[in-house]
Structure formats: C-alpha cells, structure tokens
C-alpha positions as CSV (number, residue, x, y, z in Angstrom):
1,M,68.1,-32.6,61.9
2,A,69.8,-36.1,61.8
3,I,73.4,-36.3,62.7
4,G,75.6,-36.1,59.6
5,T,73.1,-34.2,57.6
6,G,74.2,-30.9,56.3
7,K,72.2,-27.9,55.2
8,A,72.9,-28.6,51.5
9,G,71.5,-32.0,51.9
10,L,68.3,-30.8,53.5
11,L,67.6,-28.3,50.7
12,G,68.5,-30.7,47.9
13,A,71.4,-30.2,45.6
14,G,72.4,-26.7,46.9
15,L,71.7,-23.7,49.0
16,V,68.6,-22.4,47.0
17,P,65.4,-24.4,47.1
18,G,63.5,-25.0,43.9
19,G,60.5,-22.7,43.1
20,T,58.2,-21.3,40.5
21,E,56.7,-18.0,39.5
22,T,53.6,-17.7,37.3
23,F,52.8,-14.5,35.2
24,N,49.2,-14.0,33.9
25,A,50.0,-10.5,32.8
26,S,53.1,-8.7,31.8
27,G,55.7,-7.9,34.5
28,T,59.3,-8.4,35.6
29,F,60.9,-11.6,36.8
30,V,63.7,-11.0,39.4
31,V,66.1,-14.1,39.5
32,P,66.5,-15.3,43.1
33,V,70.0,-15.0,44.4
34,G,71.9,-18.2,43.7
35,V,69.7,-19.3,40.8
36,S,71.5,-19.5,37.4
37,T,69.3,-21.9,35.5
38,V,65.6,-21.9,35.0
39,S,62.9,-23.5,32.8
40,T,59.9,-21.9,31.3
41,T,56.5,-23.0,30.0
42,G,54.0,-20.5,28.4
43,T,51.1,-19.8,26.1
44,G,50.1,-16.9,23.9
45,G,46.7,-15.5,23.4
46,A,43.9,-17.4,21.6
47,G,43.5,-17.0,17.9
48,N,40.9,-14.5,16.6
49,A,37.7,-15.6,15.0
50,G,37.3,-15.4,11.2
51,N,34.9,-12.8,9.8
52,A,31.4,-13.9,8.6
53,G,30.9,-14.5,4.9
54,N,29.0,-11.8,2.9
55,P,25.3,-12.5,2.0
56,G,24.4,-13.6,-1.6
57,S,22.8,-11.0,-3.8
58,C,19.0,-11.0,-4.3
59,G,17.3,-12.9,-7.1
60,H,15.3,-10.9,-9.6
61,G,11.6,-10.9,-10.1
62,G,9.8,-12.7,-12.8
63,G,8.5,-11.0,-15.9
64,G,4.8,-10.5,-16.6
65,S,3.4,-12.6,-19.4
66,P,1.7,-11.4,-22.6
67,G,-2.1,-11.1,-22.7
68,G,-4.1,-13.7,-24.5
69,R,-4.4,-13.3,-28.3
70,I,-6.7,-14.4,-31.1
71,V,-5.0,-15.8,-34.2
72,N,-6.5,-15.3,-37.7
73,P,-5.4,-18.3,-39.8
74,N,-7.0,-16.6,-42.9
75,F,-10.0,-18.8,-43.0
76,A,-12.4,-16.7,-40.8
77,P,-13.4,-13.0,-41.0
78,G,-12.3,-10.4,-38.6
79,T,-9.1,-8.9,-37.3
80,P,-8.5,-8.9,-33.6
81,L,-7.1,-6.0,-31.7
82,N,-3.5,-6.1,-30.5
83,Y,-2.7,-7.8,-27.2
84,G,-0.4,-6.4,-24.6
85,G,3.1,-7.6,-23.8
86,G,4.4,-8.5,-20.3
87,G,6.4,-6.2,-18.2
88,G,10.1,-6.7,-17.5
89,F,12.1,-6.7,-14.4
90,P,15.4,-5.2,-13.2
91,T,18.3,-7.8,-13.3
92,G,20.5,-8.1,-10.3
93,P,24.1,-9.2,-10.1
94,G,23.1,-12.8,-9.3
95,L,26.3,-13.6,-7.4
96,S,27.0,-15.5,-4.3
97,G,28.6,-13.6,-1.3
98,N,32.3,-13.7,-0.9
99,P,33.7,-15.7,2.0
100,G,34.8,-13.9,5.1
101,N,38.5,-13.2,5.8
102,A,40.4,-15.4,8.3
103,G,41.1,-14.0,11.7
104,S,44.6,-13.2,12.9
105,A,46.7,-15.5,15.0
106,G,46.8,-14.9,18.7
107,A,49.4,-12.6,20.1
108,S,52.7,-14.2,21.5
109,S,54.1,-14.1,25.0
110,S,57.8,-13.9,25.6
111,V,60.6,-13.9,28.2
112,F,64.4,-14.3,28.0
113,C,64.1,-13.7,24.2
114,L,61.9,-16.9,24.0
115,T,58.6,-16.8,22.3
116,F,55.4,-18.6,23.2
117,P,53.1,-18.4,20.1
118,G,49.5,-17.6,20.1
119,G,46.6,-19.9,19.0
120,A,45.7,-20.3,15.4
121,A,43.3,-18.0,13.6
122,G,39.8,-19.0,12.8
123,N,38.7,-19.5,9.2
124,G,36.3,-17.0,7.5
125,G,32.7,-18.0,7.1
126,A,31.3,-19.2,3.7
127,G,29.6,-16.7,1.4
128,G,25.8,-16.8,1.2
129,N,24.0,-18.3,-1.9
130,V,22.2,-16.0,-4.4
131,G,18.5,-15.6,-3.9
132,A,16.2,-17.7,-6.2
133,N,14.5,-15.8,-9.1
134,G,10.8,-15.3,-9.2
135,N,8.8,-17.2,-11.7
136,Q,7.1,-15.7,-14.7
137,G,3.2,-15.7,-14.8
138,S,1.4,-17.8,-17.3
139,G,0.4,-16.3,-20.5
140,G,-3.1,-15.3,-21.5
141,G,-3.1,-18.1,-24.2
142,F,-4.5,-17.9,-27.8
143,V,-7.5,-19.1,-29.7
144,Y,-8.3,-19.1,-33.4
145,V,-10.7,-16.9,-34.9
146,G,-14.2,-18.5,-34.8
147,C,-13.1,-21.0,-32.2
148,G,-14.5,-19.6,-29.0
149,D,-12.8,-17.8,-26.1
150,Y,-9.6,-18.4,-24.3
151,N,-10.6,-16.9,-20.9
152,G,-8.3,-18.1,-18.3
153,P,-7.7,-16.7,-15.9
154,A,-3.9,-16.8,-16.3
155,T,-2.1,-17.7,-13.1
156,G,0.4,-15.3,-11.6
157,G,4.1,-16.2,-11.1
158,N,5.2,-17.5,-7.8
159,P,5.5,-16.0,-5.3
160,G,3.1,-13.1,-5.3
161,G,2.1,-12.5,-8.9
162,G,-1.5,-11.5,-9.6
163,F,-3.6,-13.5,-12.1
164,G,-4.7,-12.3,-15.4
165,M,-8.4,-11.3,-15.5
166,S,-11.0,-12.8,-17.8
167,G,-12.3,-10.9,-20.9
168,G,-16.0,-10.5,-21.7
169,N,-18.3,-9.3,-24.5
170,N,-16.3,-6.4,-26.2
171,A,-13.2,-6.3,-24.0
172,G,-10.1,-8.5,-23.3
173,G,-9.1,-9.2,-19.7
174,G,-6.8,-7.1,-17.8
175,G,-3.2,-8.3,-16.9
176,G,-2.3,-9.3,-13.3
177,G,-0.1,-7.1,-11.2
178,G,3.5,-8.1,-10.7
179,A,4.7,-8.9,-7.2
180,G,6.3,-6.2,-5.1
181,T,9.2,-7.0,-2.8
182,S,6.8,-7.0,0.2
183,N,3.2,-7.2,-1.1
184,A,1.7,-9.5,-3.9
185,G,0.3,-8.1,-7.0
186,Q,-3.4,-7.2,-6.9
187,A,-5.7,-10.0,-7.5
188,P,-9.3,-9.3,-6.9
189,S,-12.0,-12.0,-7.0
190,Q,-12.0,-13.8,-10.3
191,G,-14.3,-12.4,-12.8
192,T,-14.5,-10.2,-16.0
193,D,-12.4,-7.0,-15.8
194,R,-10.7,-5.1,-18.6
195,S,-8.5,-3.0,-16.1
196,G,-5.1,-4.1,-15.5
197,Q,-4.4,-4.9,-11.8
198,D,-2.0,-2.9,-9.6
199,G,1.5,-4.3,-8.8
200,G,2.6,-5.0,-5.2
201,N,4.5,-2.6,-3.2
202,P,7.3,-1.6,-3.5
203,G,8.2,-1.9,-7.1
204,G,5.7,-4.4,-8.7
205,G,4.6,-3.5,-12.3
206,R,0.9,-2.8,-13.0
207,G,-0.9,-5.1,-15.4
208,G,-1.9,-3.8,-18.8
209,D,-5.5,-3.0,-19.7
210,G,-7.4,-5.4,-22.0
211,A,-8.5,-4.4,-25.6
212,L,-11.8,-2.7,-26.0
213,W,-13.7,-3.1,-29.2
214,P,-13.7,-1.6,-31.8
215,S,-10.5,0.5,-31.6
216,T,-8.7,0.4,-28.3
217,N,-5.8,-2.0,-28.3
218,A,-4.5,-3.8,-25.2
219,T,-1.6,-2.3,-23.4
220,N,1.6,-3.8,-22.1
221,G,2.3,-4.6,-18.5
222,A,4.5,-2.1,-16.7
223,S,8.0,-3.1,-15.8
224,A,9.1,-3.6,-12.1
225,T,11.0,-0.6,-10.8
226,V,13.2,-2.3,-8.0
227,L,15.2,-5.4,-7.7
228,R,13.3,-8.5,-6.7
229,A,10.0,-6.9,-7.8
230,A,8.2,-8.4,-10.9
231,G,6.6,-7.1,-14.1
232,G,2.9,-6.9,-14.7
233,G,1.0,-9.1,-17.2
234,G,-0.2,-7.7,-20.6
235,G,-3.8,-7.1,-21.4
236,G,-5.8,-9.6,-23.5
237,T,-7.3,-9.1,-27.0
238,V,-10.8,-9.0,-28.3
239,L,-12.5,-9.7,-31.7
240,T,-16.1,-8.7,-32.5
241,P,-18.6,-9.5,-34.2
242,N,-17.2,-13.0,-33.4
243,S,-17.6,-12.2,-29.7
244,Q,-14.3,-13.7,-28.9
245,N,-12.0,-12.4,-26.1
246,A,-8.9,-13.6,-24.2
247,S,-7.7,-13.2,-20.7
248,G,-4.8,-10.9,-19.5
249,G,-1.4,-12.4,-18.8
250,G,-0.4,-13.2,-15.2
251,G,2.0,-11.0,-13.2
252,G,5.5,-12.2,-12.3
253,G,6.6,-13.4,-8.9
254,R,9.1,-11.7,-6.7
255,G,12.7,-12.8,-6.4
256,A,14.1,-14.1,-3.0
257,V,16.5,-12.4,-0.8
258,G,20.0,-13.8,-0.9
259,N,21.1,-16.1,1.9
260,P,23.3,-14.7,4.7
261,G,26.9,-15.8,4.8
262,S,27.9,-18.2,7.6
263,S,29.7,-17.1,10.8
264,G,33.5,-17.3,10.9
265,N,35.1,-20.0,12.9
266,P,36.5,-19.2,16.4
267,G,40.2,-19.1,16.8
268,S,41.9,-21.9,18.7
269,A,43.6,-21.7,22.1
270,S,47.4,-21.5,22.3
271,N,49.3,-24.8,22.9
272,P,51.9,-24.6,25.7
273,T,55.5,-24.3,24.7
274,S,58.4,-25.2,27.0
275,Y,62.1,-24.4,27.2
276,N,64.4,-26.1,29.6
277,C,67.7,-25.0,31.1
278,Q,67.9,-21.3,30.4
279,S,70.9,-19.5,31.8
280,V,70.1,-16.5,33.9
281,S,72.1,-14.0,36.0
282,P,71.3,-14.4,39.8
283,G,69.6,-11.3,41.0
284,A,68.9,-9.9,37.6
285,S,65.6,-8.5,36.4
286,Y,64.0,-9.7,33.1
287,P,60.9,-8.3,31.4
288,V,58.0,-10.8,30.9
289,T,55.5,-10.1,28.2
290,V,52.2,-12.0,28.5
291,A,49.6,-11.8,25.8
292,S,45.9,-11.3,26.8
293,G,44.7,-14.7,28.0
294,G,48.2,-16.1,27.9
295,Q,50.6,-17.2,30.7
296,V,54.2,-17.6,31.4
297,N,55.5,-20.0,34.1
298,I,59.2,-19.9,35.3
299,S,60.5,-22.6,37.4
300,W,63.9,-23.7,38.8
301,N,65.2,-26.7,40.6
302,P,67.3,-26.5,43.9
303,Q,70.7,-25.0,43.1
C-alpha cells in the first residue's frame, strides 16, 4: 500500500466494493451490508407461439351428366325411350379455415416492485383455403332422329370420374361411375355396354343403365353419398327401328381436400429492461421472481 493511501481510496468511493448478482431462477437477494443503492437489468420469458390456422373445408364432387338423347324434330318417325339424368352430390360448407389465435406474451420477471416484461406473442397462422370442386362429367350428347348415332364415349369428370359407355343395336350406353373420395369411378375398357358403371369407394354414385328397346327406359345415375364424392352419369337412350343409340353420361370427378392452415409464428425473446439507482436497505432480503427463460441481474457500485 502506498504511503498516504487509505482503505477507502483502495476500495473506490467507500468501504464496500462494487459487485453483481445474477438470478436465472426465482430466489432472494440479500443486500450486502453497507449497500444502499443498486441497479437492475432483466428480461422476462419469451412470448408464446401463435396457434396454427384451421384447415379449409373440402370441395364437393362433380355431378354426373345426363345420358345421350335422341331428339325427334317431328319430321321422322319413331319415339326414343327416355334417357337418364346425372346423379348429384352432397354440398359442403365451402369455407376457408379460420386463422389461429395469437399466442400470449411471455411472463414477466420482477424485483423491488420493478417489472421486466416478457417477449411479444407470436401471431396465429393463416387459415387454409377451401378445396377445389370436382368437375362434372361430359354429357352423353344428342342426335336427331334419322341422323345416325351419338356414341361417345362421354368422358368422366376430373379427377376420377368414369366415362359413359357406348350404346349399340337395341340399347343405349350405361353411365360412368362417379369418383369416390379414394377410388375412381369404374371405367372398363371402352366398348358397348348398357350397364351403368359402379362408383368409386367410398361414396361415388353408380352410373344409370342405358335404355333397352322396346320398353325399358334409361335410369338416372345415383347421387354420391359422402362429401367430396361424385354422382354417376345417366344412361343413354335408344330408338328402333331407326337403329339409333346414344352413350351414357360421364361420372363426376371428386372434390379436393381443403388445404391445411399455416403454422403460427413463434413468440419473440424479451428485450432487456434496466433501472438505475434503486434505494435498498442494507442487509435486507428482497424476493426475486424470474420467469422461465428470463434473468435478473442486480449490481452496485462501490459505496
């Protein structure tokens, strides 16, 4: 120690040296004897993430199309049998998903009745878009009496609708099966077939049967039974002795699943907050509350 240098000069401004104490969890701060003023810096916990948005609802399947028909313009003999109508589909809500809720702000830390705020909350995710609707199959078409056949085959709706079958001789073509939510409507090799084709599973409507001369009218395609599935095509008509026939209608395509909602945004970390020159009682005990992930630092200058 140099001559003329007292103990107070060696320690700084007073008898108690400067110091610091850091709390990463809640505890108790005991003020060193001789310390009457402190400064604090601290953070709260990070903000909580926002919730994901809800998915959009599913699109509905397409309807089946009517079977082919023969039109009598009153200048040719013969009356064609009735053709079948296309099957329908269940309609869905057709709504986009709701956005997710925002998260909550991070918990605060505290000491000496001072608060160190937590981080900001994350925003909720956006809602998903509604699924696309399936397309309707193409119709079996029409032809005038005495002007040949309209014999397709009629294409099915996209995706998954079965095509309408061709008619032949004394029968109209069968309707294509509607798409199910998993499997396509039945579509055997192209050819002449009066029988309606089965719908896809689950829920696709069966195609209607083609007309059979002289007295059996074509039947309608069956409607789909579950959302996203599609209706079957109607059966085609026939006219004899003109030997005219028409194809069945195509089955509808399935609707798409709604898009999922997006994830919520993460919460942000807490920014440090500082307070200077807080008066404390030497030797006293003060509770320190530290949020999860937060911190409180207490420091003092030589006194």
